[in-house]
VEXNU-554992 format. One record per residue: x, y, z of N, C-alpha, C in turn; residue number from 0; residue in three letters. Coordinates in steps of 0.1 Angstrom, whole numbers. Layout:
% VEXNU-554992
ATOM    nx    ny    nz   cax   cay   caz    cx    cy    cz resi resn
ATOM     X     Y     Z     X     Y     Z     X     Y     Z  NUM  ALA
...
***
This chain:
% VEXNU-554992
ATOM    nx    ny    nz   cax   cay   caz    cx    cy    cz resi resn
ATOM   791   490  -120   788   502  -127   800   508  -134    0  UNK
ATOM   811   508  -126   824   514  -131   829   506  -142    1  UNK
ATOM   828   493  -141   832   484  -152   824   486  -165    2  UNK
ATOM   811   488  -163   802   491  -174   806   504  -181    3  UNK
ATOM   808   514  -173   812   527  -179   826   526  -186    4  UNK
ATOM   835   518  -180   848   516  -186   847   509  -199    5  UNK
ATOM   838   499  -200   836   492  -213   830   501  -223    6  UNK
ATOM   821   509  -219   815   519  -228   825   529  -233    7  UNK
ATOM   834   533  -224   845   542  -228   854   536  -238    8  UNK
ATOM   858   523  -236   866   516  -246   859   515  -259    9  UNK
ATOM   846   512  -259   839   510  -271   838   523  -279   10  UNK
ATOM   836   535  -272   835   547  -279   849   551  -284   11  UNK
ATOM   860   549  -277   873   552  -282   876   544  -294   12  UNK
ATOM   872   531  -294   875   522  -305   867   527  -317   13  UNK
ATOM   854   531  -315   845   536  -326   851   549  -332   14  UNK
ATOM   856   558  -323   862   570  -328   874   567  -336   15  UNK
ATOM   882   558  -332   894   554  -339   891   549  -353   16  UNK
ATOM   880   541  -354   876   535  -367   872   547  -376   17  UNK
ATOM   864   557  -370   860   568  -378   872   576  -383   18  UNK
ATOM   881   578  -375   893   586  -379   901   578  -389   19  UNK
ATOM   902   565  -387   909   557  -397   903   558  -411   20  UNK
ATOM   889   557  -411   882   557  -424   883   571  -430   21  UNK
ATOM   883   582  -422   884   595  -428   898   596  -434   22  UNK
ATOM   908   591  -428   922   592  -433   923   584  -446   23  UNK
ATOM   917   572  -447   918   564  -459   910   570  -470   24  UNK
ATOM   898   576  -467   891   582  -478   897   595  -483   25  UNK
ATOM   904   602  -473   911   614  -477   922   610  -487   26  UNK
ATOM   930   600  -484   941   596  -493   935   591  -506   27  UNK
ATOM   924   584  -506   918   579  -519   914   591  -527   28  UNK
ATOM   908   601  -521   904   613  -529   916   621  -534   29  UNK
ATOM   926   622  -525   938   630  -529   945   624  -541   30  UNK
ATOM   944   610  -542   951   603  -553   942   599  -564   31  UNK
ATOM   929   604  -564   920   601  -574   921   610  -586   32  UNK
ATOM   918   606  -598   919   615  -609   906   613  -617   33  UNK
ATOM   902   624  -624   890   623  -632   892   614  -644   34  UNK
ATOM   885   604  -645   887   595  -657   879   599  -669   35  UNK
ATOM   884   609  -675   877   615  -687   888   619  -697   36  UNK
ATOM   886   613  -709   896   616  -719   893   629  -726   37  UNK
ATOM   903   635  -731   901   648  -738   894   645  -751   38  UNK
ATOM   883   652  -754   875   651  -766   872   664  -772   39  UNK
ATOM   869   664  -785   866   677  -791   853   682  -786   40  UNK
ATOM   843   673  -784   830   676  -780   826   670  -767   41  UNK
ATOM   821   679  -758   816   674  -745   801   677  -744   42  UNK
ATOM   793   666  -741   779   667  -740   775   667  -726   43  UNK
ATOM   768   677  -721   765   679  -707   750   683  -705   44  UNK
ATOM   744   679  -694   730   682  -692   724   672  -683   45  UNK
ATOM   711   671  -684   703   661  -676   699   649  -685   46  UNK
ATOM   689   642  -681   685   630  -688   681   632  -702   47  UNK
ATOM   677   644  -706   673   647  -720   685   645  -729   48  UNK
ATOM   697   651  -726   709   649  -734   715   635  -731   49  UNK
ATOM   713   630  -719   718   617  -716   713   606  -725   50  UNK
ATOM   700   608  -729   693   598  -738   693   602  -752   51  UNK
ATOM   694   615  -755   692   619  -769   705   619  -777   52  UNK
ATOM   716   621  -771   729   624  -779   738   612  -777   53  UNK
ATOM   739   604  -787   748   592  -787   762   596  -791   54  UNK
ATOM   772   596  -782   785   601  -785   793   592  -795   55  UNK
ATOM   789   580  -796   795   571  -805   793   575  -820   56  UNK
ATOM   782   582  -822   779   587  -836   785   600  -839   57  UNK
ATOM   790   607  -829   798   619  -830   813   616  -831   58  UNK
ATOM   820   625  -838   834   623  -839   841   628  -827   59  UNK
ATOM   848   620  -819   856   624  -807   847   632  -797   60  UNK
ATOM   837   625  -792   828   631  -782   826   623  -770   61  UNK
ATOM   822   629  -759   819   622  -747   806   628  -741   62  UNK
ATOM   797   620  -737   785   624  -730   786   622  -715   63  UNK
ATOM   785   633  -707   787   631  -693   774   636  -686   64  UNK
ATOM   763   636  -692   750   640  -687   746   631  -676   65  UNK
ATOM   738   636  -666   732   628  -655   718   632  -653   66  UNK
ATOM   710   622  -648   696   624  -645   694   637  -636   67  UNK
ATOM   684   645  -640   679   656  -631   690   666  -628   68  UNK
ATOM   700   667  -636   711   677  -632   707   691  -635   69  UNK
ATOM   707   699  -624   704   714  -626   716   721  -631   70  UNK
ATOM   714   733  -636   725   741  -642   736   744  -631   71  UNK
ATOM   732   745  -618   741   747  -608   752   737  -608   72  UNK
ATOM   748   724  -609   757   713  -609   765   712  -622   73  UNK
ATOM   758   715  -633   765   716  -646   777   726  -645   74  UNK
ATOM   775   737  -639   785   747  -638   797   742  -629   75  UNK
ATOM   793   736  -618   804   731  -609   812   720  -616   76  UNK
ATOM   805   712  -624   812   701  -631   822   707  -641   77  UNK
ATOM   817   717  -649   826   722  -659   838   729  -653   78  UNK
ATOM   836   736  -642   847   743  -636   858   733  -632   79  UNK
ATOM   853   722  -627   863   711  -623   869   704  -635   80  UNK
ATOM   861   702  -645   866   694  -657   875   702  -665   81  UNK
ATOM   873   716  -666   882   724  -675   896   725  -670   82  UNK
ATOM   898   720  -657   912   719  -652   919   707  -658   83  UNK
ATOM   911   698  -663   917   685  -667   916   683  -682   84  UNK
ATOM   905   688  -688   902   685  -703   900   699  -710   85  UNK
ATOM   902   698  -723   901   711  -730   893   708  -743   86  UNK
ATOM   880   706  -743   872   704  -755   871   716  -764   87  UNK
ATOM   868   714  -776   866   725  -785   852   731  -784   88  UNK
ATOM   842   722  -781   828   725  -781   821   718  -769   89  UNK
ATOM   812   725  -763   804   719  -752   789   721  -756   90  UNK
ATOM   782   709  -757   768   709  -760   761   709  -747   91  UNK
ATOM   752   719  -745   745   721  -732   730   719  -734   92  UNK
ATOM   725   709  -726   710   708  -727   703   720  -723   93  UNK
ATOM   693   724  -731   686   737  -729   671   735  -733   94  UNK
ATOM   663   734  -723   648   732  -725   640   739  -714   95  UNK
ATOM   627   741  -716   619   749  -707   620   743  -692   96  UNK
ATOM   620   730  -691   621   725  -677   634   729  -670   97  UNK
ATOM   644   732  -677   657   736  -671   657   749  -664   98  UNK
ATOM   647   757  -667   646   770  -661   633   771  -652   99  UNK
ATOM   627   759  -649   616   759  -639   622   758  -625  100  UNK
ATOM   615   765  -616   621   766  -602   620   753  -594  101  UNK
ATOM   615   742  -600   617   729  -593   631   725  -592  102  UNK
ATOM   640   731  -600   654   729  -600   660   735  -587  103  UNK
ATOM   654   745  -581   659   752  -569   657   743  -557  104  UNK
ATOM   650   732  -558   647   723  -547   657   711  -546  105  UNK
ATOM   666   710  -556   674   698  -557   683   695  -545  106  UNK
ATOM   686   705  -536   694   704  -524   686   704  -511  107  UNK
ATOM   673   704  -512   665   704  -500   654   695  -500  108  UNK
ATOM   649   691  -511   637   681  -512   642   667  -512  109  UNK
ATOM   636   658  -504   641   645  -503   640   637  -516  110  UNK
ATOM   632   642  -525   630   635  -538   644   634  -545  111  UNK
ATOM   652   645  -544   664   647  -552   677   648  -543  112  UNK
ATOM   676   654  -531   688   659  -525   699   648  -522  113  UNK
ATOM   695   636  -518   705   626  -515   713   622  -527  114  UNK
ATOM   706   621  -538   712   618  -551   722   629  -555  115  UNK
ATOM   718   641  -553   726   653  -556   738   653  -547  116  UNK
ATOM   736   651  -534   748   651  -525   758   641  -529  117  UNK
ATOM   753   629  -532   762   618  -536   771   622  -548  118  UNK
ATOM   765   630  -557   773   633  -569   783   644  -566  119  UNK
ATOM   779   654  -558   787   667  -559   794   671  -546  120  UNK
ATOM   795   662  -537   802   666  -524   816   670  -526  121  UNK
ATOM   823   665  -537   837   669  -539   838   682  -547  122  UNK
ATOM   827   687  -554   828   699  -562   818   709  -558  123  UNK
ATOM   810   707  -548   800   717  -544   806   730  -539  124  UNK
ATOM   798   740  -541   802   754  -536   789   760  -531  125  UNK
ATOM   784   754  -521   771   758  -515   771   773  -510  126  UNK
ATOM   783   777  -505   784   791  -500   782   801  -510  127  UNK
ATOM   783   798  -523   781   808  -533   766   809  -538  128  UNK
ATOM   758   800  -533   744   800  -537   736   810  -529  129  UNK
ATOM   727   817  -536   718   826  -530   704   822  -533  130  UNK
ATOM   695   824  -524   681   821  -526   678   807  -529  131  UNK
ATOM   687   798  -525   685   784  -527   685   777  -513  132  UNK
ATOM   675   769  -510   674   762  -498   683   749  -498  133  UNK
ATOM   691   747  -488   700   736  -487   697   729  -473  134  UNK
ATOM   695   716  -473   693   709  -461   706   705  -456  135  UNK
ATOM   712   714  -448   726   712  -443   727   700  -433  136  UNK
ATOM   716   698  -425   716   687  -416   718   674  -423  137  UNK
ATOM   710   673  -434   711   660  -442   724   659  -449  138  UNK
ATOM   729   671  -454   742   670  -461   753   666  -452  139  UNK
ATOM   754   672  -440   765   668  -430   763   654  -425  140  UNK
ATOM   751   649  -424   749   635  -420   754   626  -432  141  UNK
ATOM   751   630  -444   756   623  -456   771   623  -456  142  UNK
ATOM   778   634  -453   792   635  -453   798   625  -442  143  UNK
ATOM   792   625  -431   796   616  -420   796   602  -425  144  UNK
ATOM   785   598  -431   784   584  -435   794   581  -446  145  UNK
ATOM   796   591  -455   805   589  -467   820   588  -462  146  UNK
ATOM   824   596  -453   838   596  -449   841   587  -437  147  UNK
ATOM   832   585  -428   835   579  -415   832   564  -414  148  UNK
ATOM   822   559  -421   817   546  -418   825   535  -425  149  UNK
ATOM   830   538  -437   838   528  -444   846   535  -455  150  UNK
ATOM   858   529  -459   865   534  -471   858   532  -484  151  UNK
ATOM   858   542  -492   851   541  -505   862   543  -516  152  UNK
ATOM   862   533  -526   872   534  -536   870   545  -546  153  UNK
ATOM   858   548  -549   854   558  -559   846   569  -553  154  UNK
ATOM   852   582  -553   845   593  -548   840   603  -559  155  UNK
ATOM   845   600  -571   842   609  -582   829   603  -589  156  UNK
ATOM   818   609  -586   805   604  -590   797   614  -598  157  UNK
ATOM   803   625  -602   796   635  -610   797   634  -625  158  UNK
ATOM   804   623  -629   804   621  -644   793   611  -647  159  UNK
ATOM   786   614  -658   775   606  -662   779   599  -675  160  UNK
ATOM   769   597  -684   772   590  -696   759   587  -704  161  UNK
ATOM   761   584  -717   749   581  -725   743   567  -721  162  UNK
ATOM   730   567  -720   723   554  -717   710   554  -724  163  UNK
ATOM   705   543  -729   692   542  -736   688   528  -738  164  UNK
ATOM   676   527  -743   670   514  -747   660   516  -758  165  UNK
ATOM   655   506  -764   644   507  -774   630   508  -769  166  UNK
ATOM   629   508  -756   615   508  -750   608   521  -754  167  UNK
ATOM   595   521  -754   587   532  -758   574   532  -751  168  UNK
ATOM   571   542  -742   559   544  -735   557   559  -732  169  UNK
ATOM   548   565  -739   546   580  -738   534   583  -729  170  UNK
ATOM   530   574  -721   518   577  -713   521   584  -700  171  UNK
ATOM   533   588  -697   536   594  -684   536   609  -685  172  UNK
ATOM   528   615  -694   528   630  -695   523   637  -683  173  UNK
ATOM   513   632  -677   507   639  -665   517   640  -654  174  UNK
ATOM   523   629  -650   533   629  -639   545   637  -642  175  UNK
ATOM   550   636  -655   562   644  -659   560   659  -658  176  UNK
ATOM   548   663  -664   545   677  -663   544   682  -649  177  UNK
ATOM   538   674  -640   536   678  -626   550   679  -620  178  UNK
ATOM   559   670  -623   572   670  -617   580   682  -621  179  UNK
ATOM   579   685  -634   587   696  -639   581   710  -637  180  UNK
ATOM   568   711  -636   562   724  -635   552   726  -624  181  UNK
ATOM   553   718  -614   544   720  -603   550   714  -590  182  UNK
ATOM   548   721  -579   553   716  -566   543   719  -555  183  UNK
ATOM   540   709  -547   529   710  -537   516   716  -543  184  UNK
ATOM   513   711  -555   501   715  -562   500   729  -565  185  UNK
ATOM   512   736  -566   513   750  -570   521   751  -583  186  UNK
ATOM   517   759  -593   525   760  -605   539   765  -602  187  UNK
ATOM   548   760  -609   562   765  -608   564   778  -615  188  UNK
ATOM   574   785  -610   577   798  -616   591   796  -623  189  UNK
ATOM   595   807  -630   608   807  -636   619   808  -626  190  UNK
ATOM   629   799  -627   640   800  -618   651   810  -622  191  UNK
ATOM   652   821  -615   662   831  -619   676   825  -616  192  UNK
ATOM   677   816  -606   690   810  -603   694   801  -615  193  UNK
ATOM   685   794  -621   689   786  -632   693   794  -644  194  UNK
ATOM   687   805  -646   690   815  -657   704   820  -654  195  UNK
ATOM   707   824  -642   720   829  -638   731   819  -641  196  UNK
ATOM   728   807  -637   739   796  -639   740   792  -653  197  UNK
ATOM   729   793  -661   731   790  -676   740   801  -681  198  UNK
ATOM   738   814  -677   747   824  -682   761   821  -678  199  UNK
ATOM   763   817  -666   777   814  -661   783   802  -669  200  UNK
ATOM   775   792  -672   780   781  -680   785   786  -694  201  UNK
ATOM   777   794  -700   781   799  -713   793   808  -712  202  UNK
ATOM   794   817  -702   805   826  -701   818   818  -697  203  UNK
ATOM   816   808  -689   828   799  -685   834   793  -698  204  UNK
ATOM   825   788  -706   830   782  -719   838   792  -727  205  UNK
ATOM   831   804  -729   837   814  -737   851   819  -732  206  UNK
ATOM   852   820  -718   864   825  -712   875   814  -714  207  UNK
ATOM   872   802  -716   881   791  -718   883   788  -733  208  UNK
ATOM   878   797  -742   879   795  -756   873   782  -761  209  UNK
ATOM   862   779  -755   854   767  -759   840   772  -764  210  UNK
ATOM   836   766  -775   823   770  -781   811   764  -774  211  UNK
ATOM   802   771  -768   790   765  -762   779   765  -772  212  UNK
ATOM   772   754  -773   760   753  -782   749   748  -773  213  UNK
ATOM   738   755  -773   726   750  -766   717   741  -774  214  UNK
ATOM   714   730  -769   705   720  -777   693   717  -769  215  UNK
ATOM   682   719  -776   668   715  -771   665   702  -777  216  UNK
ATOM   665   691  -770   663   678  -776   648   676  -778  217  UNK
ATOM   643   667  -787   629   665  -790   621   659  -778  218  UNK
ATOM   609   664  -776   600   659  -767   587   656  -774  219  UNK
ATOM   579   647  -769   566   644  -775   556   655  -775  220  UNK
ATOM   548   656  -785   539   668  -786   529   668  -774  221  UNK
ATOM   526   657  -768   516   657  -757   523   663  -745  222  UNK
ATOM   536   663  -744   543   670  -733   545   684  -737  223  UNK
ATOM   550   687  -749   553   700  -753   541   710  -752  224  UNK
ATOM   529   705  -755   517   714  -755   513   717  -741  225  UNK
ATOM   518   710  -731   514   712  -717   524   720  -709  226  UNK
ATOM   535   725  -715   545   733  -708   538   746  -705  227  UNK
ATOM   538   751  -693   532   763  -689   536   775  -697  228  UNK
ATOM   527   784  -701   530   795  -709   541   804  -704  229  UNK
ATOM   541   807  -691   551   816  -686   565   810  -686  230  UNK
ATOM   566   797  -685   579   790  -686   584   790  -701  231  UNK
ATOM   574   787  -710   577   787  -724   582   801  -729  232  UNK
ATOM   575   811  -724   578   825  -729   592   829  -724  233  UNK
ATOM   595   825  -712   609   829  -707   619   821  -714  234  UNK
ATOM   616   808  -718   625   800  -725   628   807  -739  235  UNK
ATOM   618   812  -745   620   819  -758   628   831  -757  236  UNK
ATOM   626   838  -746   633   851  -743   648   847  -741  237  UNK
ATOM   651   837  -734   665   833  -732   671   828  -745  238  UNK
ATOM   663   821  -753   668   816  -766   672   828  -775  239  UNK
ATOM   663   838  -775   666   849  -784   678   857  -778  240  UNK
ATOM   679   858  -765   690   866  -759   703   860  -763  241  UNK
ATOM   705   847  -762   718   841  -765   720   840  -780  242  UNK
ATOM   709   838  -788   710   838  -802   715   851  -808  243  UNK
ATOM   710   862  -802   714   876  -806   729   878  -802  244  UNK
ATOM   734   871  -792   748   872  -788   757   863  -796  245  UNK
ATOM   752   856  -806   760   847  -814   762   833  -809  246  UNK
ATOM   754   829  -799   755   815  -794   746   807  -803  247  UNK
ATOM   751   796  -808   743   787  -816   733   779  -808  248  UNK
ATOM   721   779  -812   710   771  -805   704   761  -815  249  UNK
ATOM   704   749  -811   697   739  -819   684   735  -812  250  UNK
ATOM   673   739  -818   660   737  -813   652   728  -822  251  UNK
ATOM   653   715  -820   649   705  -830   633   704  -830  252  UNK
ATOM   628   702  -842   614   700  -844   609   686  -841  253  UNK
ATOM   603   685  -829   599   672  -824   587   666  -832  254  UNK
ATOM   581   674  -841   570   668  -849   575   658  -859  255  UNK
ATOM   588   658  -862   594   649  -872   595   635  -866  256  UNK
ATOM   593   633  -853   596   621  -846   583   613  -843  257  UNK
ATOM   581   601  -848   570   592  -845   570   588  -830  258  UNK
ATOM   559   583  -825   559   579  -811   569   568  -808  259  UNK
ATOM   572   560  -817   582   549  -815   596   553  -813  260  UNK
ATOM   599   566  -815   612   572  -813   614   577  -799  261  UNK
ATOM   603   577  -791   604   582  -777   604   571  -767  262  UNK
ATOM   613   573  -757   614   564  -746   602   566  -737  263  UNK
ATOM   599   579  -734   587   583  -728   583   597  -733  264  UNK
ATOM   575   604  -726   569   616  -732   580   627  -734  265  UNK
ATOM   591   627  -727   601   638  -729   615   633  -731  266  UNK
ATOM   617   620  -735   630   615  -738   630   606  -750  267  UNK
ATOM   640   608  -758   641   598  -770   646   585  -765  268  UNK
ATOM   642   574  -772   648   561  -770   660   560  -779  269  UNK
ATOM   666   548  -779   678   546  -787   676   547  -802  270  UNK
ATOM   664   544  -806   660   546  -821   659   561  -824  271  UNK
ATOM   652   568  -815   651   583  -817   665   589  -816  272  UNK
ATOM   673   585  -807   687   590  -806   695   588  -818  273  UNK
ATOM   694   576  -824   701   573  -837   696   582  -848  274  UNK
ATOM   684   587  -848   679   596  -858   683   610  -855  275  UNK
ATOM   682   614  -842   685   628  -838   700   631  -839  276  UNK
ATOM   708   622  -835   723   626  -834   729   630  -847  277  UNK
ATOM   726   623  -858   731   628  -871   726   641  -875  278  UNK
ATOM   713   644  -872   708   658  -874   715   668  -866  279  UNK
ATOM   718   664  -854   726   673  -845   740   676  -851  280  UNK
ATOM   746   665  -856   759   667  -862   759   676  -874  281  UNK
ATOM   749   675  -882   747   684  -894   746   698  -889  282  UNK
ATOM   738   700  -879   735   714  -874   748   720  -868  283  UNK
ATOM   756   712  -861   769   717  -856   778   721  -867  284  UNK
ATOM   779   713  -877   788   716  -888   784   729  -896  285  UNK
ATOM   771   732  -895   766   744  -902   769   757  -895  286  UNK
ATOM   775   756  -883   778   768  -875   788   777  -882  287  UNK
***
């Protein structure tokens, strides 16, 4: 029995030593890591809408760092981190009704999204500053243990995204998309006051750094647009007017100009639609 316990003890000591070694290696990797982002005149940021709609190759000196399902909370954390390294002239921020739906408040607690969000933001998160937002801390700390202790990881900077697209087109996902954006547990979503606060913070952060923020609402298919709940749409218009009255440029594109073949699905452009939309966006920016 004593030999067994002794062997268990040696095993645990060895395991702890491995954990400590991996923590040390990951710490050094993080300390010596740098954000691989070139300075550009235009920075495009947001969720999958801007990720698929705005092709930076067609813009002069631009980078698209949008990521799927990114809420304004993460966008704000990203910009705070990036502005220490890069100094763009203009930031294009995705701005659509779904961005202010309170399904965004679940991104750090619901299993549908939280692990992907933890993966992206564990280096830049500021959970202690969040109010009225549920955070699954047990899952987050378990994630951190796995990330730091189990093995060395060469890349810890995972909050940068990029433009991605294809020529595929299938707009039949309206029902599931509307449900995801504007319904949770079969209950209609409300306006997220947190998202509105963080959108304000994003704009004010840009202004305080002498960077021009421009809000862009990328085209969605009419079958999706007509099903956006009235209370979300009304608040979106209120926010749009609020910032427009304060001199912030808002590009709210007319999606009726786009045929079905320009859409990847009901709320995203495909590469054909992006090639059509981006030059229009450029023209709108130049008219500011």
